[in-house]
MDAnalysis code that builds the backbone (N, CA, C; Angstrom):
import MDAnalysis as mda
import numpy as np

u = mda.Universe.empty(585, n_residues=195, atom_resindex=np.repeat(np.arange(195), 3), trajectory=True)
u.add_TopologyAttr("name", ["N", "CA", "C"] * 195)
u.add_TopologyAttr("resid", np.arange(1, 196))
u.add_TopologyAttr("resname", ["MET", "SER", "VAL", "ILE", "PHE", "LEU", "GLY", "PRO", "ASN", "ASN", "LYS", "PRO", "GLN", "LEU", "ALA", "ILE", "VAL", "ASP", "PHE", "LEU", "LYS", "SER", "LEU", "ASP", "GLU", "SER", "VAL", "ILE", "LYS", "THR", "ASN", "GLN", "ILE", "LEU", "ASP", "ILE", "ASN", "PHE", "ILE", "LYS", "LYS", "ASN", "LYS", "PHE", "LYS", "TYR", "LEU", "ILE", "SER", "TYR", "GLY", "TYR", "ARG", "TYR", "ILE", "ILE", "LYS", "ASN", "GLU", "ILE", "LEU", "GLU", "ILE", "PHE", "SER", "LYS", "ASN", "ALA", "ILE", "ASN", "LEU", "HIS", "ILE", "SER", "TYR", "LEU", "PRO", "TRP", "ASN", "LYS", "GLY", "SER", "ASP", "PRO", "ASN", "LEU", "TRP", "SER", "PHE", "LEU", "GLU", "ASN", "THR", "PRO", "LYS", "GLY", "VAL", "THR", "ILE", "HIS", "VAL", "MET", "ASN", "GLU", "LYS", "ILE", "ASP", "GLN", "GLY", "GLU", "ILE", "MET", "PHE", "GLN", "LYS", "GLU", "LEU", "TYR", "PHE", "ASN", "ASN", "GLN", "GLU", "THR", "LEU", "LYS", "THR", "SER", "TYR", "GLU", "LYS", "LEU", "ASN", "ASN", "GLU", "LEU", "VAL", "GLU", "LEU", "PHE", "ILE", "ASN", "SER", "TRP", "SER", "ARG", "ILE", "LYS", "ASN", "ASN", "LYS", "VAL", "LYS", "LEU", "SER", "ILE", "GLN", "ASN", "ILE", "LYS", "LYS", "GLY", "THR", "TYR", "HIS", "LYS", "SER", "SER", "ASP", "LYS", "GLU", "ALA", "TYR", "LYS", "ASP", "LEU", "LEU", "LYS", "ASN", "GLY", "TRP", "ASP", "THR", "ARG", "VAL", "GLU", "THR", "LEU", "ILE", "ASN", "GLY", "ALA", "LYS", "SER", "VAL"])
u.atoms.positions = np.array([
    [52.387, -32.951, -17.030],
    [52.931, -31.838, -16.259],
    [52.115, -31.717, -14.977],
    [52.784, -31.677, -13.850],
    [52.114, -31.641, -12.558],
    [52.136, -30.217, -11.993],
    [50.944, -29.698, -11.654],
    [50.792, -28.314, -11.217],
    [50.056, -28.272, -9.882],
    [50.585, -27.499, -8.934],
    [49.829, -27.171, -7.724],
    [49.308, -25.752, -7.929],
    [47.976, -25.600, -7.875],
    [47.336, -24.308, -8.116],
    [46.791, -23.795, -6.802],
    [47.165, -22.579, -6.431],
    [46.765, -21.983, -5.158],
    [45.816, -20.815, -5.402],
    [44.617, -20.907, -4.832],
    [43.673, -19.813, -4.975],
    [42.271, -20.242, -4.611],
    [41.364, -19.273, -4.480],
    [39.984, -19.554, -4.099],
    [39.192, -20.192, -5.244],
    [37.988, -20.619, -4.929],
    [37.105, -21.238, -5.933],
    [36.255, -20.183, -6.630],
    [36.900, -19.147, -7.130],
    [36.196, -18.102, -7.861],
    [36.292, -18.370, -9.358],
    [35.424, -17.720, -10.109],
    [35.338, -17.960, -11.554],
    [36.681, -17.838, -12.287],
    [37.472, -16.758, -12.055],
    [38.735, -16.653, -12.801],
    [39.711, -17.786, -12.474],
    [39.814, -18.125, -11.198],
    [40.728, -19.197, -10.798],
    [40.284, -20.534, -11.386],
    [38.996, -20.801, -11.344],
    [38.485, -22.058, -11.893],
    [38.666, -22.112, -13.412],
    [38.609, -20.954, -14.063],
    [38.843, -20.911, -15.516],
    [40.273, -21.339, -15.836],
    [41.223, -20.921, -15.017],
    [42.626, -21.322, -15.228],
    [42.776, -22.826, -15.003],
    [42.197, -23.328, -13.917],
    [42.282, -24.765, -13.618],
    [41.649, -25.574, -14.747],
    [40.479, -25.154, -15.199],
    [39.803, -25.861, -16.303],
    [40.650, -25.841, -17.576],
    [41.273, -24.698, -17.843],
    [42.137, -24.595, -19.020],
    [43.301, -25.584, -18.922],
    [43.961, -25.619, -17.788],
    [45.099, -26.534, -17.614],
    [44.660, -27.987, -17.755],
    [43.524, -28.313, -17.169],
    [43.022, -29.687, -17.262],
    [42.626, -30.041, -18.694],
    [42.166, -29.048, -19.453],
    [41.799, -29.308, -20.848],
    [43.018, -29.695, -21.685],
    [44.198, -29.341, -21.200],
    [45.449, -29.697, -21.865],
    [46.055, -30.970, -21.279],
    [45.265, -31.635, -20.444],
    [45.705, -32.860, -19.759],
    [46.850, -32.629, -18.789],
    [46.941, -31.403, -18.267],
    [47.898, -31.153, -17.192],
    [47.312, -31.752, -15.916],
    [48.160, -32.298, -15.076],
    [47.726, -32.840, -13.789],
    [47.717, -31.696, -12.784],
    [46.535, -31.322, -12.290],
    [46.401, -30.141, -11.439],
    [45.778, -30.530, -10.102],
    [46.429, -30.101, -9.037],
    [45.828, -30.175, -7.700],
    [45.617, -28.738, -7.265],
    [44.376, -28.404, -6.877],
    [44.033, -27.046, -6.478],
    [43.761, -27.008, -4.980],
    [44.274, -25.977, -4.330],
    [44.010, -25.793, -2.906],
    [44.007, -24.315, -2.573],
    [43.357, -23.989, -1.483],
    [43.391, -22.633, -0.940],
    [43.872, -22.677, 0.504],
    [44.482, -23.809, 0.877],
    [44.970, -24.017, 2.233],
    [46.454, -23.658, 2.323],
    [46.956, -23.542, 3.545],
    [48.380, -23.309, 3.769],
    [49.146, -24.534, 3.288],
    [50.231, -24.307, 2.575],
    [51.000, -25.401, 1.994],
    [51.870, -26.107, 3.027],
    [51.979, -27.423, 2.851],
    [52.863, -28.253, 3.654],
    [54.028, -28.679, 2.767],
    [55.236, -28.403, 3.201],
    [56.403, -28.700, 2.368],
    [56.529, -30.185, 2.061],
    [56.141, -31.041, 3.008],
    [56.224, -32.487, 2.758],
    [55.268, -32.916, 1.654],
    [54.087, -32.299, 1.611],
    [53.130, -32.576, 0.550],
    [53.712, -32.169, -0.805],
    [54.366, -31.010, -0.844],
    [54.976, -30.513, -2.084],
    [56.080, -31.465, -2.546],
    [56.950, -31.842, -1.624],
    [58.063, -32.748, -1.983],
    [57.551, -34.106, -2.444],
    [56.556, -34.626, -1.756],
    [56.020, -35.953, -2.083],
    [55.417, -35.992, -3.488],
    [54.722, -34.925, -3.878],
    [54.020, -34.903, -5.164],
    [54.881, -34.454, -6.344],
    [56.054, -33.912, -6.068],
    [57.004, -33.537, -7.122],
    [56.362, -32.694, -8.228],
    [55.675, -31.646, -7.809],
    [55.052, -30.744, -8.772],
    [56.112, -30.038, -9.604],
    [55.804, -29.813, -10.861],
    [56.708, -29.068, -11.749],
    [56.480, -27.562, -11.611],
    [55.183, -27.165, -11.454],
    [54.830, -25.748, -11.354],
    [53.967, -25.469, -10.140],
    [54.173, -24.292, -9.565],
    [53.285, -23.738, -8.547],
    [52.700, -22.472, -9.162],
    [51.372, -22.397, -9.211],
    [50.691, -21.215, -9.756],
    [49.797, -20.646, -8.663],
    [49.998, -19.388, -8.341],
    [49.229, -18.706, -7.308],
    [48.399, -17.601, -7.957],
    [47.108, -17.556, -7.570],
    [46.212, -16.540, -8.140],
    [45.142, -16.230, -7.094],
    [45.297, -15.097, -6.423],
    [44.343, -14.711, -5.390],
    [44.531, -15.478, -4.087],
    [45.676, -16.104, -3.918],
    [45.997, -16.897, -2.728],
    [46.387, -15.946, -1.605],
    [45.833, -16.128, -0.416],
    [45.982, -15.161, 0.668],
    [47.093, -15.468, 1.675],
    [47.839, -16.526, 1.467],
    [48.875, -16.887, 2.428],
    [50.254, -16.603, 1.858],
    [51.189, -16.287, 2.762],
    [52.583, -16.130, 2.368],
    [53.159, -17.530, 2.147],
    [53.809, -17.729, 1.032],
    [54.424, -19.023, 0.732],
    [55.866, -18.984, 1.229],
    [56.215, -19.955, 2.045],
    [57.552, -19.986, 2.632],
    [58.613, -20.110, 1.554],
    [59.752, -19.451, 1.807],
    [60.847, -19.446, 0.853],
    [61.358, -20.858, 0.569],
    [61.331, -21.735, 1.566],
    [61.804, -23.113, 1.347],
    [60.950, -23.845, 0.314],
    [59.685, -23.472, 0.209],
    [58.818, -24.050, -0.826],
    [59.125, -23.412, -2.178],
    [59.267, -22.084, -2.205],
    [59.577, -21.398, -3.459],
    [60.888, -21.900, -4.059],
    [61.847, -22.204, -3.211],
    [63.148, -22.693, -3.698],
    [63.024, -24.035, -4.416],
    [62.059, -24.843, -4.029],
    [61.842, -26.131, -4.701],
    [61.460, -25.902, -6.164],
    [60.678, -24.861, -6.407],
    [60.180, -24.584, -7.758],
    [61.094, -23.682, -8.579],
    [61.928, -22.901, -7.917],
    [62.800, -21.944, -8.580],
    [61.952, -21.006, -9.448],
    [62.235, -20.914, -10.733],
    [61.509, -19.997, -11.630],
    [60.137, -20.544, -12.027],
    [59.772, -21.728, -11.535],
    [58.478, -22.334, -11.879],
    [57.400, -22.058, -10.839],
    [57.679, -21.153, -9.903],
    [56.653, -20.668, -8.976],
    [56.211, -19.315, -9.508],
    [54.951, -19.240, -9.979],
    [54.491, -17.996, -10.600],
    [53.211, -17.493, -9.946],
    [53.066, -16.182, -9.990],
    [51.907, -15.528, -9.406],
    [51.191, -14.728, -10.480],
    [49.868, -14.762, -10.430],
    [49.025, -13.967, -11.317],
    [48.446, -12.847, -10.472],
    [48.709, -11.601, -10.852],
    [48.376, -10.450, -10.004],
    [47.636, -9.395, -10.821],
    [46.553, -8.863, -10.269],
    [45.750, -7.876, -10.998],
    [46.270, -6.453, -10.773],
    [47.557, -6.283, -11.027],
    [48.108, -4.928, -11.049],
    [49.210, -4.869, -12.091],
    [49.567, -3.661, -12.456],
    [50.660, -3.435, -13.401],
    [51.913, -3.196, -12.569],
    [52.560, -4.302, -12.181],
    [53.728, -4.209, -11.306],
    [54.821, -3.363, -11.962],
    [55.561, -2.566, -11.162],
    [55.677, -2.628, -9.709],
    [54.613, -1.843, -8.941],
    [53.599, -1.360, -9.608],
    [52.549, -0.601, -8.923],
    [51.577, -1.555, -8.229],
    [51.173, -1.170, -7.041],
    [50.098, -1.836, -6.294],
    [50.393, -3.293, -5.954],
    [51.588, -3.507, -5.429],
    [51.930, -4.811, -4.870],
    [51.080, -5.020, -3.623],
    [50.827, -6.270, -3.273],
    [50.094, -6.573, -2.052],
    [48.593, -6.607, -2.262],
    [47.866, -6.131, -1.259],
    [46.402, -6.251, -1.228],
    [45.683, -5.136, -1.981],
    [44.506, -5.472, -2.463],
    [43.566, -4.521, -3.073],
    [44.186, -3.664, -4.186],
    [44.891, -4.288, -5.124],
    [45.569, -3.497, -6.161],
    [44.629, -2.664, -7.020],
    [43.439, -3.184, -7.308],
    [42.497, -2.433, -8.135],
    [42.093, -1.136, -7.433],
    [41.720, -1.218, -6.177],
    [41.319, -0.043, -5.403],
    [42.435, 0.996, -5.384],
    [43.658, 0.559, -5.080],
    [44.769, 1.506, -4.956],
    [45.153, 2.133, -6.290],
    [44.933, 1.424, -7.376],
    [45.286, 2.002, -8.675],
    [44.451, 3.245, -8.958],
    [43.254, 3.307, -8.393],
    [42.423, 4.501, -8.558],
    [42.697, 5.522, -7.457],
    [42.785, 5.064, -6.211],
    [43.034, 5.993, -5.104],
    [44.328, 6.778, -5.300],
    [45.341, 6.128, -5.858],
    [46.627, 6.799, -6.055],
    [46.888, 7.158, -7.525],
    [45.907, 6.848, -8.373],
    [45.989, 7.143, -9.805],
    [47.306, 6.633, -10.414],
    [47.545, 5.347, -10.204],
    [48.746, 4.689, -10.718],
    [48.374, 3.817, -11.919],
    [49.375, 3.345, -12.671],
    [49.070, 2.483, -13.821],
    [48.247, 1.262, -13.408],
    [47.356, 0.858, -14.307],
    [46.464, -0.273, -14.062],
    [46.775, -1.375, -15.057],
    [46.615, -2.615, -14.631],
    [46.878, -3.709, -15.548],
    [47.000, -5.032, -14.826],
    [47.593, -6.000, -15.503],
    [47.747, -7.350, -14.953],
    [49.165, -7.835, -15.211],
    [49.644, -8.703, -14.326],
    [51.017, -9.179, -14.407],
    [51.112, -10.648, -14.025],
    [51.934, -11.372, -14.753],
    [52.337, -12.731, -14.372],
    [53.820, -12.632, -14.051],
    [54.189, -13.049, -12.834],
    [55.586, -12.905, -12.433],
    [56.075, -14.123, -11.658],
    [57.399, -14.275, -11.655],
    [58.044, -15.321, -10.863],
    [57.937, -14.915, -9.400],
    [57.675, -15.883, -8.541],
    [57.575, -15.586, -7.116],
    [58.945, -15.702, -6.456],
    [59.192, -14.780, -5.516],
    [60.360, -14.884, -4.658],
    [59.929, -14.565, -3.230],
    [60.892, -14.399, -2.332],
    [60.541, -14.214, -0.916],
    [59.899, -12.859, -0.632],
    [59.935, -11.934, -1.583],
    [59.332, -10.616, -1.391],
    [58.010, -10.556, -2.142],
    [57.001, -10.016, -1.491],
    [55.649, -10.013, -2.059],
    [55.592, -9.201, -3.352],
    [55.195, -9.886, -4.427],
    [54.968, -9.276, -5.743],
    [56.188, -8.527, -6.296],
    [57.389, -9.004, -5.973],
    [58.597, -8.327, -6.456],
    [59.449, -9.193, -7.377],
    [58.960, -10.375, -7.734],
    [59.734, -11.258, -8.601],
    [59.807, -10.762, -10.035],
    [60.646, -11.436, -10.816],
    [60.837, -11.071, -12.219],
    [59.521, -11.206, -12.998],
    [59.309, -10.265, -13.889],
    [58.066, -10.238, -14.667],
    [58.189, -11.139, -15.890],
    [57.170, -11.989, -16.059],
    [57.081, -12.847, -17.237],
    [56.276, -12.150, -18.331],
    [55.055, -11.754, -17.972],
    [54.152, -11.094, -18.922],
    [53.339, -10.046, -18.165],
    [53.003, -8.970, -18.841],
    [52.070, -8.009, -18.252],
    [51.384, -7.213, -19.353],
    [50.265, -6.638, -18.962],
    [49.481, -5.847, -19.908],
    [48.887, -4.667, -19.161],
    [49.109, -3.479, -19.701],
    [48.527, -2.278, -19.096],
    [47.103, -2.111, -19.617],
    [46.207, -1.707, -18.729],
    [44.801, -1.511, -19.089],
    [44.362, -0.094, -18.749],
    [43.309, 0.329, -19.422],
    [42.765, 1.666, -19.200],
    [41.270, 1.542, -18.961],
    [40.758, 2.380, -18.064],
    [39.343, 2.329, -17.714],
    [38.734, 3.718, -17.844],
    [37.467, 3.743, -18.286],
    [36.785, 5.038, -18.324],
    [36.219, 5.326, -16.935],
    [35.848, 6.566, -16.712],
    [35.394, 7.007, -15.391],
    [34.047, 6.422, -14.979],
    [33.335, 5.834, -15.928],
    [32.025, 5.259, -15.609],
    [32.139, 3.861, -14.989],
    [33.338, 3.285, -15.047],
    [33.548, 1.969, -14.451],
    [33.321, 2.046, -12.944],
    [33.006, 0.914, -12.372],
    [32.945, 0.804, -10.916],
    [34.107, -0.072, -10.466],
    [34.324, -0.130, -9.160],
    [35.355, -1.039, -8.656],
    [35.043, -2.474, -9.074],
    [33.769, -2.824, -9.051],
    [33.368, -4.183, -9.417],
    [33.632, -4.471, -10.899],
    [33.213, -3.577, -11.783],
    [33.393, -3.843, -13.224],
    [34.868, -3.809, -13.611],
    [35.635, -2.917, -13.002],
    [37.063, -2.862, -13.318],
    [37.765, -4.114, -12.794],
    [37.359, -4.596, -11.629],
    [37.911, -5.830, -11.061],
    [37.625, -7.022, -11.984],
    [36.399, -7.088, -12.477],
    [36.037, -8.187, -13.389],
    [36.853, -8.117, -14.680],
    [37.040, -6.912, -15.211],
    [37.827, -6.764, -16.442],
    [39.283, -7.148, -16.210],
    [39.843, -6.747, -15.083],
    [41.220, -7.123, -14.761],
    [41.365, -8.641, -14.708],
    [40.442, -9.296, -14.035],
    [40.517, -10.752, -13.926],
    [40.333, -11.443, -15.276],
    [39.408, -10.947, -16.089],
    [39.223, -11.526, -17.428],
    [40.489, -11.378, -18.265],
    [41.115, -10.216, -18.188],
    [42.358, -9.981, -18.939],
    [43.491, -10.872, -18.425],
    [43.534, -11.079, -17.116],
    [44.592, -11.909, -16.542],
    [44.431, -13.367, -16.953],
    [43.198, -13.857, -16.953],
    [42.941, -15.227, -17.415],
    [43.357, -15.366, -18.874],
    [42.973, -14.403, -19.694],
    [43.329, -14.448, -21.118],
    [44.848, -14.397, -21.310],
    [45.520, -13.534, -20.545],
    [46.978, -13.427, -20.643],
    [47.640, -14.758, -20.275],
    [47.143, -15.393, -19.222],
    [47.719, -16.676, -18.818],
    [47.493, -17.738, -19.894],
    [46.274, -17.833, -20.382],
    [45.955, -18.841, -21.404],
    [46.841, -18.646, -22.643],
    [47.038, -17.404, -23.045],
    [47.859, -17.120, -24.222],
    [49.356, -17.292, -23.971],
    [49.753, -17.337, -22.704],
    [51.172, -17.412, -22.354],
    [51.625, -18.775, -21.849],
    [50.694, -19.646, -21.491],
    [51.052, -20.904, -20.835],
    [52.033, -21.747, -21.654],
    [51.825, -21.834, -22.937],
    [52.706, -22.641, -23.770],
    [54.148, -22.141, -23.672],
    [54.335, -20.836, -23.711],
    [55.684, -20.261, -23.593],
    [56.246, -20.484, -22.194],
    [55.392, -20.388, -21.178],
    [55.858, -20.607, -19.803],
    [56.366, -22.034, -19.641],
    [55.552, -23.002, -20.023],
    [55.935, -24.398, -19.774],
    [57.043, -24.888, -20.699],
    [57.245, -24.213, -21.819],
    [58.345, -24.564, -22.719],
    [59.584, -23.705, -22.482],
    [59.548, -22.958, -21.370],
    [60.697, -22.149, -20.952],
    [61.153, -21.176, -22.042],
    [60.175, -20.505, -22.646],
    [60.472, -19.549, -23.715],
    [60.022, -18.144, -23.318],
    [60.315, -17.797, -22.062],
    [59.909, -16.502, -21.524],
    [61.157, -15.679, -21.233],
    [61.149, -14.447, -21.708],
    [62.229, -13.529, -21.365],
    [61.799, -12.759, -20.122],
    [62.499, -12.994, -19.019],
    [62.149, -12.358, -17.754],
    [62.704, -10.944, -17.689],
    [61.950, -10.054, -17.054],
    [62.455, -8.698, -16.828],
    [62.387, -8.381, -15.341],
    [63.430, -7.744, -14.868],
    [63.530, -7.402, -13.446],
    [62.691, -6.161, -13.169],
    [61.946, -6.203, -12.068],
    [61.145, -5.048, -11.682],
    [62.041, -3.927, -11.167],
    [61.618, -2.710, -11.402],
    [62.301, -1.553, -10.827],
    [61.757, -1.364, -9.410],
    [62.501, -1.852, -8.424],
    [61.995, -1.813, -7.043],
    [62.063, -0.412, -6.430],
    [62.694, 0.537, -7.131],
    [62.712, 1.912, -6.633],
    [61.405, 2.621, -6.973],
    [60.643, 2.044, -7.902],
    [59.337, 2.594, -8.280],
    [58.259, 1.695, -7.679],
    [57.040, 2.116, -7.817],
    [55.921, 1.268, -7.427],
    [55.393, 1.551, -6.037],
    [54.370, 0.778, -5.683],
    [53.700, 0.947, -4.400],
    [53.358, -0.410, -3.814],
    [53.119, -0.438, -2.515],
    [52.743, -1.661, -1.809],
    [51.710, -1.305, -0.745],
    [50.707, -2.187, -0.571],
    [49.677, -1.944, 0.439],
    [49.278, -3.230, 1.141],
    [49.017, -3.084, 2.434],
    [48.452, -4.178, 3.219],
    [46.933, -4.027, 3.194],
    [46.241, -5.089, 3.521],
    [44.778, -5.065, 3.535],
    [44.242, -3.987, 4.479],
    [44.896, -3.789, 5.609],
    [44.435, -2.814, 6.607],
    [44.587, -1.366, 6.129],
    [45.405, -1.129, 5.111],
    [45.622, 0.240, 4.625],
    [44.353, 0.884, 4.089],
    [43.416, 0.078, 3.605],
    [42.213, 0.660, 2.990],
    [41.214, 1.188, 4.025],
    [41.403, 0.862, 5.296],
    [40.460, 1.300, 6.343],
    [40.271, 2.814, 6.350],
    [41.326, 3.565, 6.119],
    [41.249, 5.029, 6.151],
    [40.399, 5.595, 5.010],
    [40.068, 4.757, 4.013],
    [39.372, 5.244, 2.817],
    [37.961, 4.676, 2.688],
    [37.472, 4.027, 3.727],
    [36.138, 3.409, 3.655],
    [35.038, 4.418, 3.356],
    [35.204, 5.648, 3.808],
    [34.181, 6.669, 3.563],
    [34.047, 7.012, 2.077],
    [35.092, 6.763, 1.289],
    [35.028, 7.038, -0.144],
    [34.233, 5.965, -0.893],
    [34.051, 4.822, -0.247],
    [33.349, 3.701, -0.891],
    [31.867, 3.749, -0.533],
    [31.222, 4.824, -0.908],
    [29.826, 5.041, -0.528],
    [28.891, 3.953, -1.052],
    [29.211, 3.382, -2.193],
    [28.398, 2.311, -2.766],
    [29.142, 0.977, -2.775],
    [30.061, 0.814, -1.849],
    [30.820, -0.430, -1.784],
    [31.580, -0.660, -3.075],
    [31.520, -1.907, -3.579],
    [32.241, -2.231, -4.810],
    [31.541, -1.687, -6.051],
    [30.328, -1.120, -5.896],
    [29.651, -0.475, -7.009],
    [29.996, 1.018, -7.104],
    [30.938, 1.467, -6.283],
    [31.393, 2.856, -6.327],
    [32.070, 3.129, -7.665],
    [31.675, 4.240, -8.298],
    [32.297, 4.587, -9.585],
    [33.727, 5.046, -9.350],
    [34.615, 4.628, -10.258],
    [36.036, 4.903, -10.056],
    [36.354, 6.387, -10.150],
    [35.543, 7.156, -10.864],
    [35.807, 8.585, -10.990],
    [35.784, 9.277, -9.627],
    [35.036, 8.728, -8.673],
    [34.970, 9.336, -7.334],
    [36.174, 8.959, -6.485],
    [36.993, 8.031, -6.965],
    [38.138, 7.561, -6.190],
    [39.473, 8.097, -6.694],
    [39.518, 8.572, -7.929],
    [40.799, 8.962, -8.523],
    [41.479, 10.048, -7.666],
    [42.716, 9.721, -7.298],
    [43.527, 10.549, -6.401],
    [42.925, 10.715, -5.017],
    [42.017, 9.845, -4.637],
    [41.380, 9.901, -3.326],
    [42.351, 9.780, -2.172],
    [43.471, 9.121, -2.384],
    [44.444, 8.951, -1.321],
    [45.078, 10.285, -0.922],
    [45.059, 11.251, -1.843],
    [45.632, 12.566, -1.540],
    [44.670, 13.433, -0.753],
    [43.375, 13.062, -0.759],
    [42.379, 13.908, -0.108],
    [42.073, 13.480, 1.329],
    [42.582, 12.336, 1.743],
    [42.273, 11.850, 3.096],
    [43.448, 12.117, 4.014],
])
């Protein structure tokens, strides 16, 4: 099985790549902008995106159809886009992880798997981020067999619900991050209503 994996060289992403390789899947990993000719030439079966910062062109997604999937650290449809962990506390929305089919709209594709998570107030942005990523890696590992054997029941997102944020949206809330990523989440809950 040939997989193009898109994402940075961080621990969670490398854990997914290592897992796929342990199953003798053929994996090429990149964090660069995709070239459609490269995709066509290599005839990948799956595209997996996890923490990838570029918009993937629709012409590339169409090559993969339902085999282009994204791993996202939010409980979609909540917190689509950038900084989902931060916004889940600032707006006090559901928290969790989601694996979904990619389409031309950011984080709006059909949901394959998701898990809602709960955090105590003593967590920090950093510890909650690490827990989200650990849960997402575990969810993917436990779901990969069903994904590649086409045994997934897809569910359509309710696009009338949920939230979306760009990276620049967090600028207005920098004052709430007094300790950076070590800021306790209890100081952020509903913070978006106070600014």
